[in-house]
C-alpha positions as CSV (number, residue, x, y, z in Angstrom):
1,X,99.4,83.5,77.8
2,X,96.5,81.2,78.5
3,X,93.0,82.3,77.5
4,X,91.2,80.0,79.8
5,X,92.2,78.1,82.9
6,X,92.2,74.3,82.6
7,X,90.5,73.0,85.7
8,X,89.2,69.8,87.1
9,X,87.1,70.8,90.1
10,X,86.6,67.1,91.0
11,X,90.2,66.9,91.9
12,X,91.7,67.5,95.4
13,X,92.8,70.9,96.4
14,X,96.4,69.8,96.0
15,X,95.8,68.5,92.5
16,X,94.1,71.7,91.5
17,X,97.0,73.8,92.9
18,X,99.5,71.6,91.1
19,X,97.7,72.1,87.8
20,X,97.3,75.8,88.5
21,X,100.9,76.7,89.2
22,X,102.1,76.4,85.6
23,X,99.0,78.2,84.4
24,X,99.7,81.0,86.9
25,X,103.3,81.2,85.8
26,X,102.1,81.6,82.2
27,X,99.9,84.6,83.0
28,X,102.5,86.4,85.0
29,X,104.5,88.3,82.4
30,X,106.9,91.1,83.3
31,X,105.8,92.8,80.1
32,X,102.1,93.1,81.1
33,X,100.7,95.9,83.3
34,X,100.9,94.8,86.9
35,X,97.2,95.5,87.4
36,X,96.3,93.1,84.6
37,X,98.5,90.4,86.0
38,X,97.0,90.7,89.5
39,X,93.5,90.8,88.0
40,X,94.1,87.6,86.1
41,X,95.6,85.9,89.2
42,X,92.4,86.7,91.2
43,X,90.2,85.5,88.4
44,X,92.0,82.1,88.0
45,X,92.0,81.5,91.8
46,X,88.3,82.4,92.2
47,X,87.4,80.2,89.2
48,X,89.5,77.2,90.5
49,X,87.9,76.9,94.0
50,X,84.3,77.0,94.9
51,X,85.2,77.6,98.5
52,X,86.5,81.0,97.7
53,X,84.0,83.8,98.1
54,X,86.4,86.7,97.7
55,X,90.0,86.9,96.5
56,X,92.1,90.0,96.0
57,X,95.2,92.0,96.6
58,X,95.8,94.9,99.0
59,X,98.8,97.0,98.2
60,X,100.9,98.8,100.8
61,X,101.6,102.6,100.7
62,X,102.9,104.1,103.9
63,X,101.0,102.5,106.8
64,X,97.9,101.6,104.8
65,X,96.9,98.7,102.6
66,X,94.8,99.8,99.6
67,X,92.4,97.6,97.7
68,X,93.8,96.4,94.4
69,X,92.6,93.8,91.9
70,X,89.9,91.5,93.3
71,X,87.0,89.1,92.5
72,X,83.9,89.1,94.7
73,X,81.7,91.5,96.5
74,X,82.6,95.1,97.2
75,X,85.5,95.3,99.7
76,X,87.1,97.6,102.2
77,X,89.0,100.3,100.3
78,X,91.8,100.6,102.8
79,X,93.1,98.8,105.9
80,X,95.6,100.2,108.4
81,X,98.8,98.3,108.8
82,X,98.4,96.0,111.9
83,X,94.6,96.1,111.8
84,X,92.4,93.1,110.8
85,X,93.8,89.9,109.3
86,X,95.4,91.7,106.3
87,X,97.0,94.4,108.3
88,X,98.3,91.9,110.9
89,X,99.7,89.6,108.1
90,X,101.5,92.5,106.5
91,X,102.9,93.8,109.8
92,X,104.1,90.4,110.9
93,X,105.3,89.4,107.4
94,X,103.7,86.0,107.7
95,X,100.8,84.0,106.3
96,X,97.7,84.0,108.6
97,X,95.0,81.3,108.4
98,X,91.8,82.1,110.3
99,X,89.3,79.2,110.7
100,X,86.6,81.5,112.2
101,X,86.9,85.2,111.6
102,X,84.6,85.9,114.6
103,X,87.4,84.6,116.8
104,X,90.1,86.9,115.3
105,X,90.4,89.9,117.6
106,X,90.1,93.1,115.5
107,X,88.7,91.3,112.4
108,X,87.5,93.8,109.8
109,X,84.2,92.6,108.3
110,X,84.0,93.8,104.7
111,X,81.5,91.0,103.9
112,X,79.3,89.8,106.8
113,X,79.0,86.4,105.1
114,X,82.8,85.7,105.4
115,X,83.5,82.9,107.8
116,X,87.2,82.1,107.3
117,X,90.2,83.7,105.7
118,X,93.8,83.2,104.6
119,X,96.2,86.1,104.0
120,X,99.6,85.8,102.4
121,X,102.0,88.8,102.5
122,X,104.0,89.9,99.5
123,X,107.4,90.3,101.0
124,X,110.8,90.6,99.2
125,X,114.1,91.4,100.9
126,X,112.2,92.3,104.1
127,X,110.0,94.9,102.3
128,X,106.2,94.4,102.4
129,X,104.5,95.3,99.1
130,X,101.0,94.1,100.0
131,X,99.0,90.9,100.7
132,X,96.9,88.3,98.9
133,X,93.7,88.0,100.8
134,X,91.2,85.1,100.3
135,X,87.8,84.7,102.1
136,X,85.3,81.9,102.3
137,X,81.7,81.6,103.4
138,X,82.7,78.2,105.0
139,X,84.4,77.8,108.4
140,X,87.9,76.4,108.3
141,X,88.0,76.5,104.5
142,X,91.8,77.0,104.4
143,X,94.6,74.8,105.6
144,X,98.3,74.1,105.2
145,X,97.8,73.0,101.6
146,X,96.4,76.4,100.7
147,X,99.2,78.1,102.6
148,X,101.9,76.2,100.8
149,X,100.5,76.8,97.3
150,X,99.4,80.4,97.9
151,X,102.8,81.2,99.2
152,X,104.2,79.6,96.0
153,X,101.8,81.8,94.0
154,X,103.2,84.9,95.8
155,X,106.7,83.7,95.1
156,X,105.9,83.6,91.4
157,X,104.7,87.2,91.6
158,X,107.8,88.2,93.4
159,X,110.1,86.4,91.0
160,X,108.3,87.5,87.7
161,X,107.3,91.1,88.2
162,X,109.0,94.3,89.2
163,X,107.6,94.8,92.6
164,X,108.3,98.6,92.5
165,X,105.4,98.7,90.0
166,X,103.1,97.7,92.8
167,X,103.9,101.0,94.4
168,X,103.0,102.9,91.3
169,X,99.4,101.5,91.2
170,X,98.7,103.2,94.5
171,X,99.4,106.9,93.9
């Protein structure tokens, strides 16, 4: 496992993501506690991109997404399935990019400084386990490049850890 991310913040977002993927793969070990893996993923993503103000996971139990590992300011502890960007992404099982959160009907404002957001659902075999949620203090901070590589990040998680362990975190 890596001890420190190797980053060149002067690179393009694509170049940063390309350099991060193997590093992310090395920190996702099925032998580690899931909470530790998710915590390290949030740390490496927050460190890699200055545009990220908050990054974290919400894990699904029943009809509620519960706050998991994150980096950033205090966040909402729970989000009802279908509510806000996270709840909508989980319900629809698709990645949502919001250029201006003020224009997203039903947006849940956990941090009033947040201007844009991307949410990637963690879905395997049609089952939703949670979402990867990332916010920015800049408008339109996220695009198709972020979508592509964050979906690859979630695919790594799905491939390398026992997703049933995500359910155990939320008791």
